[in-house]
MDTraj code that builds the backbone (N, CA, C; nanometers):
import mdtraj as md
import numpy as np

residues = "UNK UNK UNK UNK UNK UNK UNK UNK UNK UNK UNK UNK UNK UNK UNK UNK UNK UNK UNK UNK UNK UNK UNK UNK UNK UNK UNK UNK UNK UNK UNK UNK UNK UNK UNK UNK UNK UNK UNK UNK UNK UNK UNK UNK UNK UNK UNK UNK UNK UNK UNK UNK UNK UNK UNK UNK UNK UNK UNK UNK UNK UNK UNK UNK UNK UNK UNK UNK UNK UNK UNK UNK UNK UNK UNK UNK UNK UNK UNK UNK UNK UNK UNK UNK UNK UNK UNK UNK".split()
xyz = np.array([
    [1.2073, -1.9206, 2.8337],
    [1.1576, -1.8775, 2.7040],
    [1.1272, -1.7278, 2.7122],
    [1.1824, -1.6496, 2.6196],
    [1.1567, -1.5060, 2.6230],
    [1.0252, -1.4725, 2.5518],
    [0.9887, -1.3455, 2.5571],
    [0.8616, -1.2996, 2.5031],
    [0.8472, -1.3317, 2.3546],
    [0.9498, -1.3032, 2.2767],
    [0.9425, -1.3279, 2.1323],
    [0.9276, -1.4769, 2.1042],
    [0.9999, -1.5592, 2.1770],
    [0.9882, -1.7043, 2.1589],
    [0.8479, -1.7521, 2.1953],
    [0.7895, -1.6945, 2.2992],
    [0.6516, -1.7308, 2.3368],
    [0.5557, -1.6976, 2.2240],
    [0.5727, -1.5800, 2.1644],
    [0.4862, -1.5406, 2.0528],
    [0.5051, -1.6334, 1.9341],
    [0.6298, -1.6643, 1.9011],
    [0.6586, -1.7497, 1.7858],
    [0.6076, -1.8913, 1.8052],
    [0.5937, -1.9359, 1.9285],
    [0.5442, -2.0709, 1.9566],
    [0.3920, -2.0796, 1.9469],
    [0.3253, -1.9657, 1.9456],
    [0.1787, -1.9636, 1.9410],
    [0.1287, -1.9855, 1.7992],
    [0.0081, -2.0366, 1.7908],
    [-0.0578, -2.0471, 1.6606],
    [-0.1971, -1.9889, 1.6748],
    [-0.2495, -1.9397, 1.5671],
    [-0.3818, -1.8798, 1.5698],
    [-0.3774, -1.7345, 1.6131],
    [-0.4812, -1.6625, 1.5773],
    [-0.4894, -1.5204, 1.6083],
    [-0.5075, -1.4979, 1.7580],
    [-0.4510, -1.3887, 1.8060],
    [-0.4613, -1.3531, 1.9479],
    [-0.5638, -1.2422, 1.9661],
    [-0.6342, -1.2472, 2.0772],
    [-0.7284, -1.1425, 2.1142],
    [-0.6538, -1.0342, 2.1914],
    [-0.7171, -0.9186, 2.2034],
    [-0.6578, -0.8061, 2.2757],
    [-0.6201, -0.8474, 2.4179],
    [-0.7094, -0.9151, 2.4878],
    [-0.6831, -0.9544, 2.6273],
    [-0.5599, -1.0442, 2.6381],
    [-0.5421, -1.1344, 2.5425],
    [-0.4258, -1.2233, 2.5441],
    [-0.2962, -1.1449, 2.5245],
    [-0.2992, -1.0496, 2.4319],
    [-0.1805, -0.9698, 2.4059],
    [-0.1504, -0.8772, 2.5241],
    [-0.2541, -0.8234, 2.5863],
    [-0.2358, -0.7396, 2.7053],
    [-0.1656, -0.8168, 2.8154],
    [-0.2104, -0.9373, 2.8391],
    [-0.1506, -1.0201, 2.9442],
    [-0.0043, -1.0516, 2.9119],
    [0.0216, -1.0855, 2.7889],
    [0.1572, -1.1218, 2.7483],
    [0.2531, -1.0031, 2.7557],
    [0.2064, -0.8854, 2.7113],
    [0.2917, -0.7668, 2.7094],
    [0.2881, -0.6888, 2.8404],
    [0.1889, -0.7172, 2.9235],
    [0.1777, -0.6480, 3.0514],
    [0.1350, -0.5033, 3.0386],
    [0.0446, -0.4772, 2.9451],
    [-0.0060, -0.3416, 2.9255],
    [-0.1585, -0.3411, 2.9284],
    [-0.2148, -0.2236, 2.9407],
    [-0.3593, -0.2034, 2.9447],
    [-0.4199, -0.2228, 2.8058],
    [-0.5438, -0.2685, 2.8010],
    [-0.6099, -0.2907, 2.6720],
    [-0.6245, -0.1616, 2.5915],
    [-0.6433, -0.0488, 2.6586],
    [-0.6559, 0.0788, 2.5868],
    [-0.5270, 0.1109, 2.5116],
    [-0.4152, 0.0755, 2.5708],
    [-0.2857, 0.0974, 2.5057],
    [-0.2762, 0.0145, 2.3774],
    [-0.3184, -0.1108, 2.3848],
    [-0.3160, -0.1992, 2.2672],
    [-0.4087, -0.1459, 2.1585],
    [-0.5302, -0.1059, 2.1974],
    [-0.6249, -0.0520, 2.0994],
    [-0.5696, 0.0732, 2.0307],
    [-0.5077, 0.1635, 2.1082],
    [-0.4512, 0.2863, 2.0506],
    [-0.3385, 0.2543, 1.9524],
    [-0.2490, 0.1651, 1.9916],
    [-0.1369, 0.1303, 1.9042],
    [-0.1862, 0.0646, 1.7749],
    [-0.2845, -0.0215, 1.7868],
    [-0.3403, -0.0875, 1.6677],
    [-0.4094, 0.0144, 1.5776],
    [-0.4841, 0.1076, 1.6366],
    [-0.5547, 0.2095, 1.5584],
    [-0.4573, 0.3004, 1.4850],
    [-0.3432, 0.3312, 1.5472],
    [-0.2403, 0.4152, 1.4834],
    [-0.1623, 0.3388, 1.3773],
    [-0.1716, 0.2063, 1.3805],
    [-0.0959, 0.1253, 1.2861],
    [0.0451, 0.0966, 1.3340],
    [0.0736, 0.1282, 1.4613],
    [0.2081, 0.1036, 1.5128],
    [0.2245, -0.0387, 1.5648],
    [0.1162, -0.1107, 1.5784],
    [0.1182, -0.2505, 1.6203],
    [0.0444, -0.3301, 1.5134],
    [0.1073, -0.4322, 1.4539],
    [0.0406, -0.5060, 1.3459],
    [-0.0849, -0.5765, 1.3964],
    [-0.1944, -0.5524, 1.3254],
    [-0.3227, -0.6100, 1.3640],
    [-0.4106, -0.6267, 1.2415],
    [-0.5199, -0.6964, 1.2606],
    [-0.6201, -0.7093, 1.1547],
    [-0.7565, -0.7203, 1.2190],
    [-0.8591, -0.6950, 1.1403],
    [-0.9961, -0.7000, 1.1906],
    [-1.0710, -0.8172, 1.1296],
    [-1.1500, -0.8809, 1.2113],
    [-1.2419, -0.9848, 1.1658],
    [-1.3787, -0.9347, 1.2087],
    [-1.4537, -0.8846, 1.1108],
    [-1.5787, -0.8182, 1.1457],
    [-1.5459, -0.6966, 1.2303],
    [-1.6048, -0.6862, 1.3491],
    [-1.5772, -0.5746, 1.4384],
    [-1.4696, -0.6037, 1.5409],
    [-1.4115, -0.7228, 1.5365],
    [-1.3115, -0.7618, 1.6365],
    [-1.1702, -0.7417, 1.5833],
    [-1.0810, -0.6991, 1.6706],
    [-0.9414, -0.6820, 1.6329],
    [-0.8629, -0.8044, 1.6793],
    [-0.7732, -0.8515, 1.5937],
    [-0.6920, -0.9692, 1.6248],
    [-0.5472, -0.9419, 1.5882],
    [-0.4582, -1.0242, 1.6437],
    [-0.3149, -1.0083, 1.6241],
    [-0.2548, -1.1421, 1.5850],
    [-0.1728, -1.1406, 1.4800],
    [-0.0999, -1.2595, 1.4385],
    [0.0254, -1.2652, 1.5252],
    [0.0415, -1.3683, 1.6078],
    [0.1575, -1.3723, 1.6977],
    [0.2913, -1.3676, 1.6241],
    [0.2977, -1.4225, 1.5034],
    [0.4215, -1.4191, 1.4253],
    [0.4551, -1.2749, 1.3834],
    [0.3524, -1.1998, 1.3451],
    [0.3732, -1.0601, 1.3061],
    [0.4105, -0.9743, 1.4258],
    [0.3502, -1.0000, 1.5407],
    [0.3845, -0.9254, 1.6617],
    [0.5290, -0.9562, 1.7011],
    [0.5711, -1.0817, 1.6863],
    [0.7100, -1.1190, 1.7163],
    [0.8056, -1.0449, 1.6231],
    [0.7736, -1.0374, 1.4935],
    [0.8576, -0.9634, 1.3978],
    [0.8643, -0.8161, 1.4362],
    [0.7494, -0.7595, 1.4738],
    [0.7412, -0.6193, 1.5142],
    [0.8312, -0.5938, 1.6353],
    [0.8271, -0.6835, 1.7335],
    [0.9118, -0.6677, 1.8515],
    [1.0597, -0.6744, 1.8149],
    [1.0955, -0.7656, 1.7251],
    [1.2348, -0.7771, 1.6821],
    [1.2829, -0.6478, 1.6159],
    [1.1962, -0.5846, 1.5375],
    [1.2325, -0.4594, 1.4703],
    [1.2474, -0.3437, 1.5682],
    [1.1803, -0.3517, 1.6809],
    [1.1842, -0.2438, 1.7788],
    [1.3036, -0.2513, 1.8722],
    [1.3842, -0.3536, 1.8604],
    [1.5023, -0.3709, 1.9447],
    [1.6266, -0.3692, 1.8576],
    [1.7277, -0.2966, 1.9022],
    [1.8544, -0.2908, 1.8310],
    [1.9635, -0.3534, 1.9158],
    [2.0750, -0.3915, 1.8577],
    [2.1814, -0.4547, 1.9354],
    [2.2454, -0.3580, 2.0346],
    [2.2771, -0.4078, 2.1504],
    [2.3502, -0.3335, 2.2529],
    [2.4968, -0.3718, 2.2383],
    [2.5802, -0.2757, 2.2032],
    [2.7210, -0.3034, 2.1741],
    [2.7963, -0.3590, 2.2949],
    [2.7565, -0.3215, 2.4162],
    [2.8319, -0.3643, 2.5343],
    [2.8031, -0.5079, 2.5745],
    [2.6805, -0.5533, 2.5555],
    [2.6454, -0.6880, 2.6000],
    [2.6169, -0.7836, 2.4857],
    [2.5951, -0.7291, 2.3652],
    [2.5570, -0.8145, 2.2540],
    [2.4089, -0.8487, 2.2572],
    [2.3408, -0.8066, 2.3660],
    [2.1966, -0.8316, 2.3773],
    [2.1215, -0.7174, 2.3120],
    [1.9956, -0.7385, 2.2888],
    [1.9142, -0.6350, 2.2282],
    [1.8573, -0.5455, 2.3358],
    [1.8560, -0.4143, 2.3090],
    [1.8025, -0.3203, 2.4062],
    [1.6758, -0.2566, 2.3505],
    [1.5865, -0.2129, 2.4375],
    [1.4611, -0.1530, 2.3898],
    [1.4850, -0.0189, 2.3223],
    [1.4028, 0.0070, 2.2263],
    [1.4044, 0.1326, 2.1540],
    [1.2686, 0.1959, 2.1770],
    [1.2599, 0.3255, 2.1737],
    [1.1304, 0.3910, 2.1922],
    [1.0370, 0.3447, 2.0819],
    [0.9198, 0.3033, 2.1211],
    [0.8223, 0.2543, 2.0242],
    [0.7334, 0.3698, 1.9835],
    [0.7417, 0.4059, 1.8579],
    [0.6619, 0.5161, 1.8068],
    [0.5688, 0.4664, 1.6984],
    [0.4799, 0.5518, 1.6538],
    [0.3853, 0.5109, 1.5492],
    [0.4580, 0.4809, 1.4191],
    [0.4099, 0.3820, 1.3505],
    [0.4639, 0.3504, 1.2185],
    [0.3573, 0.3807, 1.1144],
    [0.3969, 0.3756, 0.9920],
    [0.3010, 0.4037, 0.8848],
    [0.2158, 0.2805, 0.8589],
    [0.0960, 0.3048, 0.8115],
    [0.0081, 0.1935, 0.7758],
    [-0.1030, 0.1760, 0.8775],
    [-0.2034, 0.1056, 0.8343],
    [-0.3189, 0.0804, 0.9183],
    [-0.3493, -0.0679, 0.9125],
    [-0.4015, -0.1228, 1.0199],
    [-0.4359, -0.2643, 1.0229],
    [-0.5295, -0.3015, 0.9082],
    [-0.5162, -0.4224, 0.8622],
    [-0.5994, -0.4709, 0.7527],
    [-0.7359, -0.5110, 0.8059],
    [-0.8338, -0.5076, 0.7203],
    [-0.9671, -0.5551, 0.7556],
    [-0.9957, -0.6810, 0.6748],
    [-1.0516, -0.7784, 0.7419],
    [-1.0950, -0.9010, 0.6755],
    [-1.2446, -0.9088, 0.6937],
    [-1.3158, -0.9168, 0.5847],
    [-1.4629, -0.9170, 0.5904],
    [-1.5167, -1.0496, 0.6354],
])
top = md.Topology()
chain = top.add_chain()
for i, resn in enumerate(residues, 1):
    res = top.add_residue(resn, chain, resSeq=i)
    for name in ("N", "CA", "C"):
        top.add_atom(name, md.element.get_by_symbol(name[0]), res)
traj = md.Trajectory(xyz[None], top)
């Protein structure tokens, strides 16, 4: 099962630590990307959460087809427009 399939199989909001473990990155990196709006996120009170379905969509958008293998290759991940939503 690949990373996107793992995300799509999940239900419920993910915490920063869960996403860090899955993506293999530091929590500060996740917080920065969420604050810039380059990683889809939302807030519940003071806590930041991630919808695994939205993160899977985001990952799919960040990969383009590789003409030689037909597989998707990584693209540089840069900031996108928008800011995470807040839920009171």
